[in-house]
N, C-alpha and C positions, 0 to 999 in steps of 0.2 A: 287600232292602227299602230305603226311603229313609233309614232310620236307620242303615244300615250304613256304616262308614268305608271310604273307598277303600283299595285295597291299596297298601302301601308300595312305592315305586319304588326302584331301586338308588341313585338320587340322594339319596333321603330317608334311606336307611340308611348312606350314606357318612359318614365323619367330618366334623365341622363345618368344620375348618380346610381340608379338601380342597375342600369345596363353595365355601367363601369364596374360595380361591385360583383355582378354575376360573371363578367369577363375575368375578373381577378380570381374568382372561385374556379373557373375553367382552367386558367393557367396553372394554379396551384395543384388542381386535381390531375392535370396531365403530367406534371412533374412528379407527383406521388406515384402514378402508374409507371412512368419511365424508371424511377428509382427502384420500384418493386420488381421490375423485369430485369434490372441490371444483374449480371452474374454474381457480383460481389455479395449482394444480399439474397438473391433468389436461391442460390445453391446452399446457403446457410440457414434457410428458414426451416422450421419444424411445423408439424401439423397444427393448425389453429384450433382453438377450443371448440369442442362440439363436432369436429370433423371425424372423430372416431379413429380407431387404431388402424383402419384399413388404408389410410392415406400413406402410401409409400412412395419413395422416390422412383423415378423411371430408371431404365437401364443405363442411361448416360449420366446419372446423378442429378437429373433435373428435379425441381421441386414437385411435391405431390399436387394433384389437380386442385385439392381444396385450398391450397395456398395461392396458386396462380389465379384461381377463379375469383378470389377477392379483388384482384386488380383488373381482371378482364371485364368484370361487370360494373366497375365503378363509373366509367364514363357514360354507359347506357343509363344508369340510374341518375346521373347528373343531367343528362339531356331531358329526361322525363321531368325532373325537378325544374329545369329552366322553362320548359313549356308551361308548367303550372304557375310559375312565378309571373310570367308575362301574359297569361291568359286574361282576357277581358270579356265578361266580368270574371272576377276571381272566384274559384270554387274552394272554399276553405277546407272542406273534407278531402278533396282530391289533392290539394296542396299539402295538407298534413300527412296524407298517406305517402305521397312522393318523397316528402322530407324524411319520413321514417325509413323508407327503403334506402335512400341515399346515406342516411346516418348509419344504418346497419352495415352497408357496404364499406363505408369509411372505417367503421370500428373493426370490421374484418381485416382491412388493410393494416390497421394499427396493430392488431393481435398477431397477424402474420409477421410483421416487422419485429414485434417484441420477441417472437420466437427465435430471432437471431441471437439474442443474449444468451440463451441456453447453449448455443453452439460455442459462444465465446468463453463460457465457463471452462470448457475442456480443451479448446483449441487456440486460445490466445486472442489478442486483439491488436489492431494497428490504428494509427492516427487517422488514416484515410477512411477506414471503416467507421470509426467513431464519428467522423465528420458527416458521412452519408446518413448514418442513423439519426444523428441530431437534426440534420437538415430536413429529413423526411418527417420527423416528429414535429418540428416547428411548422412545416407546411400543413400538416393535419390540424394543428391548433389554429393556424391562420384561417383555414377554410371554415372552421366552426365560428370564429369571430366574425368573419364576413357574412355568413348566413344569419347570424344573430341580427346584424344590421338590416338585412333584407326582410326577415320573417317576423321580427319582434313587433308586437302591436304598437309599441312606442319606441321607435328606433333611436331616439336621441341619446339615451344612456349608453347603448351599445356602440354607437358611432363615436361618442366621446372616449370610451375605453379604447377603441381601436385606434383613434387618432393619437392618443397618448402613447400606446405601444409602438405605433409607427415612428413617432418622434424619437422614442428611446432607441428603437432599432436603427434609425438613421444615424444617431450619435455613435452607437456601438460599431456600426459598419466600418468606420474609419479608425477604430481602436484596435491596435495590434494586441494590446494587453487583454482586451475583451475576447478577441479571437482565440488567443492562447488559453485563457482561463476556461472558456466554454468548451473547447475541444480537448482539454487535458483532464477535465473532471472525471469522465468515465474511465480514462486511462489510469488516473490516480486511484479510482475505485478498484480497478483490476489489480494494480500493483499492491494495494493494501490487502486485497483478498488473497493474493498469492502469499503475502507475508502472514496473513491470518492463518492459513493452513499450517504453516510452520510454527506459528506462535502458539497454537493450541497445545503443542507438546511441552511448552515451557510454563504452563499454568497448572499449579497443584491445587486440588480442590478437597483433599482429605489428608489425614495423618500419614497413611502409607506413602502417598505421592510426595508429601512434604519431606519425609525421611529419605525417600529415593532421590529427591532433588539434592538434599544435603550430601548424600554419598556421591552422586555424580559430580557435584561441585568440588568435593574433596579430591576426587581424582583429577579434575581440571586444575586444582591448585597445585597438586604434586607435579603435574606436567609443566605448569607455568614456572615452577622453580627451575626446571631445566632451561626454559626460555630465558629467564633472567640471567643465568650463567652464560648462555650463548650471547646475550646482548653485551655483557661485560667483555667477553672475548672479542667481539667485533669492534667495540670501542678501543680495546687495547691494540688493535692492528694499526691505528692511526691513519685511517683512510681519509680521503677528502670528504667534504660534507655530503655530496651526492652519493658516492659509493658507500659511504657509511650508512646513509639512509636506505639505499637500495638493498644492501645485504641484510640490514636489520628488518626491512619490510619483508624480504623473502623468508627470513627466519621466522618472523611473526606469522606469516601466512602458513608456512609449513606446520608450525605449532598449533595454530587454530584448526587447520584441517585435520590434524592428528586427533585433537580433542573431539572434533565432530565424528570422525570415523570410529573412535573408541566409545562413542555415546556418552561422553562426559559433558560437563557444562562449564562455560566461561561466564562469570558474572558480568553484568551490565550490557552484554550483547543481547540479552533477552528483551528488554523493554521495547525496543524499536520493532521487534517481531510480535510481541504480545499485544501492543496497543491496537493494531488493526483487528486482532482476534476479538478484543473487547468491543471495538467500535462496530463490528459486524452484528452485534446484538442490540444496537441502538434502535433498530426498527421496532423492537418490542416495547418501547417506552410507553406506548399508548395502551398497552394491555394492563389488566389489573395485576399489580405486583411486579410489573416490568421494571420499575425504577429500583425496587428493593433487590430484584434479581441482578440488576446491573451493579449495584453497590456490592453485592456478594462477590461479583467478578473482580471488582476493584480490590477487595480485601484478599482474595485469592492471589491476585497478581502481586500485591505488595509483599505478602508472605513468601511468594516464590522468589522475589528478588532478595529478600532478607536471607532466605535459606541459601541462595546461590552465593551471595557475598560472604556470609559466614563460613560456608564450606570452602570457598576459594581462599580467603584470608586465613581461616583457621588452620589450613594445612600448609600453604606456601610459606608462612612465617616460621613455624617450627622446622620445616624441611630446610629452609635457607639457614636458619641458626645452626642446625645440625651439620650442614655442609661446611659452614664457616668454622665450626669447632673441629670438624674432622680434618679440614685443610691445615689448620694450625698444628694438630697433633701428628698427622701422618706426613704431611709435606713440609711442616715447619715453616709455612708461608701462608699469610692470610689471603682470602679471596681478593681483597682490595688493600692497597697500602693506606696508611692513615690519612694522607692528604686527599686521596681520591674518595675515601669513605666519608670524610668530613664534607667534601664537596657534594656528595650524594645527599647527605642529611640536610644540608643547607638548601639545596635546590628543591627538595621535597617538603620544605617547611611550610606550615600553615601561615606563617607570617609573611611569606612571599606571595607570588602570583599563582600559587597552586590552584586556587578556586577558579581563576580565569582559564587556566590550562585544562582543568577538569571539565569545564563547560565546553571548551573547544573539542575535547575528546568526545563528549556527548554528541556533538554535531557530527563528528566523523562516524560514530556508531549508527546514527540515524541515516547518514549517507550510505553506509554499507547495506542497510536494509533496503534502501531504494534500489541500489545496484542489484541486490538479490532478486527483488520483484521484477525489475525490468529484464534481467537475464533469463529468469524462468519463463516469463511471458514470451520472450523472443524464441526460446528453446521450443516451447509448445506451439507457437504460431507457425514457425517454419518446419515443424515436425522433424526436428533433428533426431529424436529417438527412433523414428521410422527410418530415417536416412542411415543411422548407425546399424540398425537391424538388417537392412536390406542392401547395404553397400557391398558390391562384389569383392572389392579388395579386402575390406575388413572381414567379410565372411570367409575369404580364402585363408586369411592369416589365423583367425580365431576359431573358425568353424561356426555353423549356423546357431547351435545352442548357446555357445559362449557369447556370440554376438548379441543374441537376444538378452542374455543376462546382463551384459555390459550396457545395452541400451536402457534396460529397466533400472540398472544401478545409477546411470547418469540422470535419468528422469527423476529419480527419487532424491538425489543428492545435489543436483545442479544449483539449487537455490543456496544451500549451505556452502558449497564451494565458492560461488560468486561472492557471498557475504564475507566469508573468512579471508579469502585471498585479497579482495578489495580493502577490507579493514586492515589487514596486515600491512599492505603497501602504503595505505594512507597514514597509518601510525609511524611508519618508517620514513616516508618521503615528505610528509607535510612540513615538519620542521625545517628540512633542507630547502624546500621551495620557499618557505616563508623567510628564511635567512637570506635567500637570493635577493629578495625585495627589501631587505633591511628590517624585517619584522622578527623580533625575538619571541618566537612562539614554540612551545613545547607541548608534548602530550602527557597526560596524567591519567593512567588507567589504574583503578584501585588495586587490582591483583598484582600487576607489575610493580606498582609503587610500593606496596607492602613487602614484596619480595626483595626489592632493592634496599629498603630500609633495614630489613632483617639482615641482609648480607653485609651492609655497612656496619651495623651494630656488632655482628659477630667478628668482623675484621678488626674493629677497635678493641674488642674484648670487654671484660667486666667494667672497665672505666667508663664505657659508654653510658652506663646507667646514671652517671653523675653529670652528663652533658645535657644542657637545656635543648641543644639542637635535636637530640634524639626524641625528646618528648614533644617538641614542636612538630617534628616530622610524623610521630605516631598520632598526634591529634589530627593531622591532615588526612589520615586514612578514612575515617568514617565520613568526613566532609567530602572527600574525593568520590567515595562510593555513592553518596547521596546525590551529588551533582551529576555524576555520570549517568545514573539511572533516571533522574528527573528530567534532565535536558533531552536525552534521547527519547524518552517516553513522551515528553511534551510535543516535540516536533512530529513524531509518528502519530500520536493521537489527534493532533490538530489536522494533519493531512487526512486521517481517516474520517474525522468529523466533516470536513469539507467534501470528501468524496461521497459520503452518505447523506449530504444535505441536511444536517441536523440544525434545527432552528436555534436562535439565541435563547428563546424561552426554555427549550429543553436543556440547554447547557446550564442555565441558572438552576433549573430543577435538579440536575445531576449534582452540581456542586453543593447545594443545600442538603441533599440526601447523604452525600459522603460525609459532610461535617457533622450531621446528626448521628450517623453511625460511629464516627470517631468519638463523640462525646459519650455515647452509650457504652461502646465496647471497643476501646482503643487497642486492647491486647489482641483482638481478632485480626489486626493488621500485621501482627508479627509472629503469632504462634497459632497453630491449629487448635481451635477451641471446640469442644463438644464432640460427640461421636461422629457426626457427619462431617466434621471439618478436620 
């Protein structure tokens, strides 16, 4: 009759907590499916493992059937699992079989989602995409934790772990810092990987590469001598603080870009780029000999920096001394007057705040590498090389072949352009902006400082050898170089460690291995030793 109550189903008679947990599994699974069908992820997925090479995208760029199928079958597998969970009496074998099918479907969804990362390697990444990927991953993990509570023979430990994670997640939900940290870690990884690609070119692993680095650094030192002279010329114009910094920054940027295009090397700019290249090898620490191989990379890196600094300073100093002597002989006028020359020596003295300024310059070097990584990522993400290649106006002006060459040229050099231009303007404008706020902050780059000291000494003449100010300034050169290198490398390496989720224990292991190598073969950190080095 119409007044009779419907018969109770197994779901109705199940404990309330079990129904609630299975409802939560259903909600999470439906969100996983919705995310998998979203165009942002679906169109970026690759064939999942075991799907074969025949899984190709459709004519509209849609995902292969093997990828889509992972999400299409997930809810059906979940419904079968729900039926077995609430069946009375429970059939353990049928429940286990339903769980295995659902687990496999869930793993297929996870693998299909993981295939998005291969697309990001070549096509860039965005914060929104990072958020979707992390959110989907967290939901897959939450489904597993919830099923542990339902299917475990003794659910108490699984429930306790789940409650603890829910409490932690509830606290992080209101944390802006946690949100930024969570969603920036993969973006940081991509930025460091972009820098790592460039950084590989700055690491020398054998004697020929070491000597090539010295030659490239020598060329960079010669060009930096011109930069120092132009800096003095800008200062002599007597411009206001901002315009003095602006034109100095533009001049630095032009000089650094010229060094890049001529395939020369500027010392201290390397560590911020090479640190991510080293950190990219940290996933091998668990392998046999992985730690020793990583320490080898450390020695290669330090040697590369030594070669770059020696090449830069070893050329910029004699070139500036020669220019100073030539100016006295030919023009009968020094590069700097005595008052200005003494001011340069005193400002670059080790007894002053040179070490602090060198550390600040190291931070700027690191910031330039971040700008480079972000710029290259944006260039790739928005496919600007394709836009340059196929833009009708550019094609009409340059022609199709030349447009393709320019697109490839920009794709290859965009990271270097961004790094050099940003570094140049930061070196020029940072002191001006700091002065605006009443902060007396200067930049101290080892190659530029060495060139200025040489120019000041040449302007004063042989009497400079008797001035304590000259020797205090000369003593600051190695200190400035060491601080420039170590500070920029520290920040870049720390970011790379965070991006690659290196544990504290592994960090301790790395430090111990490096110290052990230093005690055994300290010379390997400075000179190529052995045939293979």
